[in-house]
N, C-alpha and C positions, 0 to 999 in steps of 0.2 A: 651690159652696157652697148650704148650705140655713142658715137661720136663722129661730127664730119667735120672733115679738113679740107680746106679749100687753099686756094692761092698759087701763085705762079713758083715759089720756092719748093719744086720739088724734093730737092735735096734735104732740108730742114724739114719736109714733111714726111719722108720717106724713113728717116732717122728715127723721128717720133712714132712711125709706124711699128718699125722694128723694135723699139723701146716698151711700147707697149704690147705687141702681138707675139712678139718672140721673131724667130728665124724660120719657123714653119708654118705658115699659115696659108688658109685657101685664098683665090684671088677669081673673083667673078665680075667679069664685065656686064653691065646690066643694059645694053642697047637692044638686045633682044627678049628681056625678061617680061612675063605677063602677070599678073596681079595672082596666078595660080601657082607660080612660082614660089612667092613671097614664103609661105608656110614652111617650106622644104629649107628654106634657106636661114630664116628667123626662128625657125622652133624646131624642125629636125635635127637629127644626130646622125652620126656616122657610123660603121660598124667599128672605126680604129677610135673612137672618142666621143663622149658624149657632150664634152663642153669643147665648141668649137671657137675657132680665130679665125675671121672672115674679114677680107677687104674688097669691098665695093665700090667699084669705077663707073663713075659718070652715071649715077643711080639717080640723082635729080633730073639728068636730061631726059629721063623716060617719065614723061609725066604720068602714066596709067600707074606705074608704081611708085612714082613719089608721092600721091596722094595717099596712098594705104597705108605709108609710114608710122602714121599716127598707131595704127593697129598692132606694131611688132615694138612698142616701146619697152614692154618685161619681157624682152628675148632673155634666156640663161645665157647666150655666146657674148663673146668679145667682138662687136663689129666695128668697124671704121669705113666710115662712106670718104672717097677721095673725089674731091670734085675742083675743076678746073678754076670754075667759076662759079658762084652760087646767086640766082635770082633773090634778092631779098623782098621783093616786092610780090610774090606769089602767097596765096594764103595759105599752102602748106607752110613756107617758112614762116611765116606769122606765127601758125600754130606750133610748130616744134622750136621755136627759139629758145624757150625758156623752159625747156622739156630736155632738150638733148644739148652736151658741149659742140658747141661752133668753134673752130679753131684757125685762123688765119692765117697763113705762112706767105708773107709777102718778100719778095727781092727787095733789097735797099735799093731807093732812087740813083739812078744814072748820077754819075759824078759830074758836075758842070765846071771842065777842066779850066774854063775862062777865069772864074771865081779863086780857083786855086794860084794858078798862075800871077793872079791879080795880088793874090795876099803876098805871095813871094817876093812882089816887086815892092809894094807898098813895106814890106819888113826891112828891106835893104834901105830903105829912107827913113823909115818912122816904125818900129817895133810896135807901140802902144796902138797905133790906128791898125796895124794887121792884127792884133789879137782881139779887138773889136771886131774887124770884118771876118773871123775865124769863129767868133762866138755865134755870128749869125747863121754859119751853116754847118755847126759842129753836131744838131741833133741829127742831121741828115747824111752824114759822113762818117766813114770810117777813119781813125788817125793812122793806123797803119799805112791804110790805100794813100791816105792824104799825103804821108811822109813820102809816099814811094814817089809821087807826083811830084814833089818838092825835089828828090833826087833828079829826077828826070829833068828838071828845070837846072838846076845847078850843073849837071854834066852838058848840057848844051853851053853854058856860059864858061864852062872848067874853070871855075872858082874852087882853087885849092883848100882853102880857109872855111867855106861854105860846107864843101864837100867832107871835110873832117870832122866837123861839126853835125853835119848829117849823118855820119859813120855811127857817132854817139849817139844820137838821139835814135839811130834804128836799134843798137843794143840796147838803151834804156828801155825803150818800149817794149823788148821782146823781154827783158828779164827784170823789171823793177816792177813793184807794188804800188807804184805811185799811179796816180790816174793819169794816161796816157794823154788827155789832152793838156793836162799842166805842163808836161813834159815838152811837148809841140809848142805851147804858148811861152815855154820858156828861151826854146828854141828861136823862136820869132822876135823875142827881146833881144837875143844876144849877136844878131846876124847885120845889125845896122853898120853899113860903111863907115 
């Protein structure tokens, strides 16, 4: 098995690596490898184990070995290639993309604080319109993080009624099986002055 993990969310990528490879695996930095090193990595065994679990770092950055990857798809070992960024324009990528699982781990986009604060201010006047605005950003936002930003706005204003409703919302988000965005939308509909 060979898999390629790419992207900037290293925490999620490392969690997946540990899930697939376990706690004890070899880590090889590929910057100084040559094509002569590849048979030992992909086909070789160790005195401790015939089936190896290997993490290769920055394999595709070393073009001399990256272009040889097609020759080792039948490896008996579990190998994950971890890349910060994968160039999808290369001939090698085009060759391997349908033969190797490539999984991207992206960090969520940065929160647009002004949009969150705008939704909060709209909700104090018009809950329905606030929900409409919320639905525009829901796919790129996390409901718990969004609620935290609402709490920070309410604290600045020190509105006890809204803070009480936000504390209820926070508890519901962490304990309820209901879709979190429905809970947030319900809150926005309730806070009109």
